[in-house]
Steps between C-alpha positions, in 0.01 A plus 500: 500500500570145629188476725269610215655249273455226762140597559438495118645143477289395795187636336579320172551185683175530705300587187564139374332350810143493330647344193680240708182437703287455186756255337522290837123467505497397129787232554319361798167481302687315239635254744181455678298445178754298298670299774252462778172494300651341196200446282623436148193606304504836660874559458485579125269790530667617831843526331348700208363763757817477697726576201306797359447644855880484578580637141272798533601566860875520415437691196338765709786497744798515255340751240693816556255799534531718188597846571499819286779546258752790496273693255288600802799625701548875489790618278800616685436869449144480596579298808751756617236774449233286683725431800613871532142634466316533827162623362272195436328687212836560326578136552176404342581708197824315453313166529231615250756603259677156512165307512395647151726247337367219703178302475381596847131589563428434855565759767504518885184580698586871470562478118874516520754276301565174677875508604676255718773687710644158611560381144522834354275444203168595358268205567329341198129441522394240763861488629551528878801486733527191724669588827590133563660446166628858505424555135220621268310208355303519173123443545558414869219298655650438858801355672414149607702358796396148402710521191746762640454687181318796350195396290484721187516499129772250462332220715129583559399222269726259699340613830144443386588158374676422829178583684298287256722203529550525869125509541460182269789333678329554849153410391614189325681384811211587730250319263701176465605484878153566621375144503810389693471791738149387584615143551780594720292730701243239567769243581407278206871449400795400695651761731848541341742788447337571164185615698662825597615578151160424348311715767739792473528484120118548475485791743799674337374462144143613589634797690736611221222446239256725683752784534629460146155498350423842616823643393475321152143635445613854590783492243271357231275789563806732475603346165134528362508879601863559381596634857798445721447451882637853549263649243201306666567701810613817342365582150767626248482869429495628145497862380119493506518371858492151682325215312506143645397378145750697313698197376202281430470401125236228542504175688646288216783729417573561875547137538721499168732765643593270796494145345571578136316450166590125471248306721717187483763697719252625760535200722884474480741695724659650187525876432222605257367834623444764243653849509838646611417604862528863426188601316155354519184540285266738676161646406583836668804623310384743226739796437744593784629843439800431725607199288719535194542259213601164641453321181864404471580475868713183556449314813621154595358265757681194619294209629676175624825623361362533152378800314128522476420410140164685501537873429216729578422575138414116467341423834291817542367494145419128540313568828308800360470405139166341428304665781633843407401457125146405611491796730608743232225356261238541769613855593481616123127422508442702808600854419361658807691288741849592608735205556852510645702246286821351641836595339724223367862556580767338278805373678810343354735266685873585498698260288 
């Protein structure tokens, strides 16, 4: 017992090494730019980029990954039956019976209910278990060692902003240092100890900019498609089969799900994502015979130690509202075309 605890403590300590490394590089870049280069006219813009970069970076680090609530755990009686049952088909029947009262529409590759044996709960749609954090994470994207945290529903917006501002931070440093880099390289300026900082600062900024640019572009593409990194590699499976575009509701509303409906908050590392993290608008869900009436199912999601103020009845209707009305009008004029319309699920937060 003691060795495993010691190993776990060592792993937790080592997991902070990438974060410490990034912060050391950032602190050194601040010293090299502000102290060694010290160009006043550049410092104002530099500090703006530096502030929003650090803000979004640490918001990504300290935002606790949102996990499923107790409503997704098996009731005590069903849990005992599930653990005693050795037949996998009988276990699935137990899970299906419990899942009828939950807004769960995705399945495993074999069509079974998604159940986490580690956390002992039925996984909500787009939820996955992180082996590093040892918990199920709502709308999990990936575990990032550079922030020592899981990127998911609670902090995905912060992560995208962190990539954006770190890229701007690097490109601004590289652009403003380039002329001095050329002068130092061609020996047109005195050979002082500042030469090392300027040369190295340009190389580091350019290198990080190139690497972050590709990652940032990829996540912008994911936001536009309304996919997570996991879903990009493995399409979510619905009752009708896998569909990589199952959660796509149009580019504008895909972006709105992550950044919110108030554009003035898009660039700020403040939580503004729509939804509750449990259910998402989808064009595939029509009538699921295995699902019961979840109209009054109460589910609560906590983000940044505060209850999410956006219940599904508000967020999903907002995301699907105008487009859905136009689709219904269009469908009524085409009687020979069969269209599968999404179901709007009403959720109420617990008081």
